[in-house]
C-alpha positions as CSV (number, residue, x, y, z in Angstrom):
1,M,-53.1,-33.9,-61.7
2,S,-51.5,-33.7,-58.1
3,H,-48.8,-36.3,-58.8
4,R,-47.7,-34.6,-62.0
5,S,-47.2,-31.0,-60.3
6,N,-44.7,-32.9,-57.4
7,R,-42.3,-34.6,-60.0
8,P,-40.3,-31.4,-60.7
9,N,-39.4,-30.9,-57.1
10,I,-38.5,-34.7,-56.8
11,A,-35.9,-33.8,-59.9
12,R,-34.8,-30.9,-58.1
13,A,-34.0,-32.2,-54.7
14,A,-32.4,-35.4,-56.5
15,K,-29.8,-33.1,-58.0
16,V,-28.8,-31.4,-54.6
17,I,-28.2,-34.8,-53.4
18,A,-25.8,-35.4,-55.9
19,A,-24.1,-32.1,-55.6
20,C,-23.7,-32.5,-52.0
21,A,-22.3,-36.1,-52.4
22,G,-19.6,-34.9,-54.8
23,V,-18.6,-32.2,-52.3
24,L,-18.3,-34.6,-49.5
25,T,-16.0,-36.6,-51.5
26,V,-13.5,-34.2,-52.4
27,V,-13.3,-32.9,-49.1
28,A,-12.5,-36.7,-47.9
29,C,-10.4,-37.0,-50.4
30,G,-7.9,-33.7,-49.3
31,N,-8.0,-34.9,-46.1
32,A,-6.8,-38.2,-46.5
33,G,-3.5,-37.4,-47.5
34,T,-2.8,-35.0,-44.6
35,P,-4.3,-36.4,-41.4
36,S,-4.5,-33.9,-38.6
37,A,-1.9,-34.4,-35.4
38,A,-3.4,-34.4,-32.1
39,P,-3.0,-31.7,-29.8
40,Q,0.2,-32.1,-27.5
41,A,1.1,-30.5,-24.4
42,S,4.5,-28.3,-24.2
43,A,7.0,-30.0,-22.1
44,P,9.2,-28.6,-19.9
45,A,12.7,-28.3,-20.8
46,V,15.5,-30.9,-19.5
47,S,18.7,-30.2,-18.5
48,G,21.0,-32.7,-16.8
49,G,18.2,-34.6,-15.8
50,V,16.5,-32.3,-14.0
51,E,13.2,-30.5,-15.0
52,T,13.1,-26.5,-15.4
53,S,10.9,-24.4,-16.7
54,A,10.9,-20.4,-17.0
55,A,9.6,-18.5,-14.1
56,P,6.4,-16.5,-15.0
57,T,7.5,-12.8,-14.4
58,A,5.3,-11.1,-12.2
59,T,3.1,-8.4,-13.0
60,S,1.9,-5.1,-11.1
61,A,-1.7,-5.1,-10.8
62,A,-1.4,-1.1,-10.7
63,S,0.7,-0.3,-13.4
64,G,0.6,-3.2,-15.8
65,T,4.5,-3.8,-16.3
66,P,6.7,-6.3,-15.5
67,T,8.4,-6.7,-11.7
68,P,12.1,-7.3,-11.6
69,Q,12.9,-10.5,-10.8
70,N,15.5,-10.1,-8.0
71,R,13.2,-8.4,-5.7
72,E,9.6,-9.3,-4.4
73,P,6.5,-7.8,-5.2
74,G,5.6,-5.6,-2.9
75,Q,8.7,-5.8,-0.9
76,A,9.6,-2.4,1.3
77,K,12.6,-1.2,2.2
78,T,13.8,-1.2,6.2
79,P,13.3,1.6,8.0
80,T,16.5,2.7,9.4
81,A,15.7,5.5,11.5
82,G,18.5,6.8,14.2
83,K,17.7,6.7,17.8
84,P,17.9,10.2,19.3
85,A,21.1,10.8,21.0
86,G,21.7,9.5,24.8
87,S,18.0,7.5,24.3
88,G,20.0,4.2,23.7
89,G,17.0,2.4,23.4
90,N,17.0,1.5,27.3
91,P,14.0,1.1,29.4
92,R,13.3,3.7,32.3
93,C,14.5,3.4,35.6
94,A,12.0,2.1,37.6
95,T,11.8,2.9,41.4
96,T,13.1,0.1,42.5
97,D,16.5,0.6,40.1
98,L,16.9,4.0,42.2
99,S,17.9,5.3,45.1
100,L,17.3,8.9,46.4
101,A,19.6,11.7,48.1
102,L,18.9,15.4,48.9
103,G,21.7,17.8,48.6
104,A,22.7,20.8,50.5
105,P,20.8,24.0,49.3
106,K,22.5,26.4,47.1
107,P,21.7,29.8,45.3
108,S,19.7,29.6,42.1
109,P,22.0,30.7,39.3
110,N,18.3,31.1,37.3
111,S,16.3,32.6,40.4
112,P,17.7,35.2,42.4
113,G,16.5,35.3,45.9
114,Q,15.5,31.3,45.8
115,L,17.4,28.3,46.9
116,D,18.2,25.1,44.5
117,V,17.8,21.6,46.6
118,P,19.2,18.8,44.8
119,L,17.3,15.7,44.2
120,T,19.7,13.1,43.2
121,Y,19.0,9.6,41.7
122,K,21.3,6.9,41.6
123,N,21.0,4.0,39.4
124,T,21.5,0.8,42.1
125,S,20.7,-1.8,39.1
126,P,22.9,-3.8,37.4
127,R,22.0,-2.3,34.0
128,T,21.7,0.9,32.2
129,C,18.4,2.4,32.5
130,A,17.1,5.9,31.1
131,L,16.0,8.6,33.5
132,Y,14.8,11.6,31.9
133,G,11.7,14.0,32.6
134,V,9.9,15.7,35.6
135,P,10.0,13.9,38.7
136,G,6.5,14.4,40.6
137,A,7.7,16.2,44.3
138,D,5.6,16.6,47.5
139,L,7.0,18.5,50.6
140,N,5.3,16.7,53.5
141,G,5.4,18.9,57.0
142,P,3.1,19.7,60.0
143,A,-0.9,21.2,59.4
144,D,-1.3,23.7,57.4
145,P,-4.8,25.5,56.7
146,N,-3.7,23.9,53.2
147,G,-3.2,20.5,54.0
148,P,0.1,19.0,55.5
149,V,1.2,18.3,51.9
150,F,2.7,20.7,49.3
151,H,2.2,19.5,46.0
152,L,4.9,21.1,43.9
153,T,4.9,22.7,40.4
154,R,6.3,20.9,37.4
155,V,8.9,23.0,35.2
156,D,9.9,20.9,32.3
157,N,13.6,22.0,31.4
158,G,15.9,19.0,31.7
159,V,17.4,17.3,29.1
160,K,15.3,15.3,26.4
161,Y,16.8,12.3,26.6
162,N,19.2,11.1,29.2
163,D,20.9,7.0,29.8
164,V,22.0,6.5,33.8
165,P,24.8,3.6,33.8
166,A,24.5,1.4,36.7
167,G,26.2,3.1,39.7
168,S,25.8,6.5,38.2
169,T,23.6,9.5,38.9
170,A,21.0,12.2,37.7
171,T,19.9,15.3,39.4
172,A,16.7,17.3,39.5
173,T,16.3,20.5,41.7
174,I,13.6,21.8,43.9
175,T,13.9,25.4,43.7
176,V,12.6,27.1,47.1
177,L,11.1,30.5,48.0
178,K,11.6,31.0,51.3
179,P,9.1,33.0,53.7
180,A,9.7,36.8,53.8
181,A,9.7,38.7,57.4
182,G,5.9,38.4,58.4
183,E,5.0,35.7,56.3
184,A,3.6,32.4,57.5
185,T,6.4,30.0,58.3
186,W,5.9,26.2,57.3
187,T,8.9,23.9,57.1
188,P,8.5,20.2,55.4
189,T,9.7,16.9,57.3
190,R,10.5,15.2,54.3
191,V,10.3,15.2,50.5
192,T,8.5,12.8,48.4
193,T,9.0,11.9,44.9
194,I,8.3,9.9,42.1
195,P,10.8,9.1,39.1
196,P,9.4,9.9,35.8
197,G,7.0,7.1,34.1
198,Q,7.0,5.4,37.6
199,T,4.0,5.0,40.2
200,Q,6.2,4.3,43.3
201,A,7.8,6.7,45.6
202,L,11.3,7.6,47.1
203,T,11.5,9.7,50.3
204,A,14.4,11.9,51.9
205,N,14.6,13.8,55.0
206,W,14.0,17.6,54.4
207,P,16.7,20.0,56.1
208,S,15.2,21.0,59.2
209,D,16.3,24.9,58.7
210,L,14.6,25.2,55.7
211,P,10.9,27.0,55.6
212,V,9.3,27.1,52.7
213,L,6.3,29.4,51.4
214,R,3.0,27.7,50.9
215,Q,1.5,29.5,47.9
216,D,-1.0,26.0,46.9
217,A,-3.2,28.3,44.8
218,A,-0.8,30.6,43.0
219,T,0.0,30.0,39.1
220,H,3.1,30.5,39.1
221,P,4.5,29.6,42.8
222,G,8.3,30.3,44.0
223,T,8.3,26.8,44.8
224,Y,8.8,23.9,42.3
225,V,10.5,21.4,40.9
226,N,12.8,21.2,37.6
227,G,13.4,18.4,35.3
228,I,16.1,15.8,35.3
229,L,19.5,17.0,34.5
230,A,22.3,14.4,33.3
231,D,25.0,14.4,35.8
232,P,28.6,15.1,34.6
233,L,31.1,11.8,34.0
């Protein structure tokens, strides 16, 4: 009984095998006349014996658009900011580049009743240097309840930039308030000044006939140092 039941299955399997064999034969025959070519790598174009290839176009990651070939990706334009007038790009005058001369007192045009004493700096170096800003200035003199040194307030009213050629000068002034009758008299013996941006000082003798009213604790003392001005050529 068992052998008889397996015969139909064996017959169906034989038919399937025969059909598959027929399909394979057709495929093989169809391919026999058209052999597939092996894939070939694309060779670069050759011009005049030199290999050339098209350069890839750079693409911006942010926009996804091609970057022009005549400009590097991300290339920035060179800034062309102008220099302030009179700056010239010159370094500041060092103290060793300068000499100091104290001019004669004269009435202050901006402060009636006070005097201006010129502080003239001369560029003794062989190069042009920049001298602008407010110098430090101390008046040194005899003993006083406030001490032997009167530190002067700075007033920034000079030129913003100023180049001083070799052999030329620039001037700041010390505005002086003299003591009135009955006020304590204190006469400095010398002035000590530090050019802007420097740490070394220059000194000059103070006029012996020019007393100064000490106002060390005043908010707006009558004696102070002004900013540097460019001397006329």
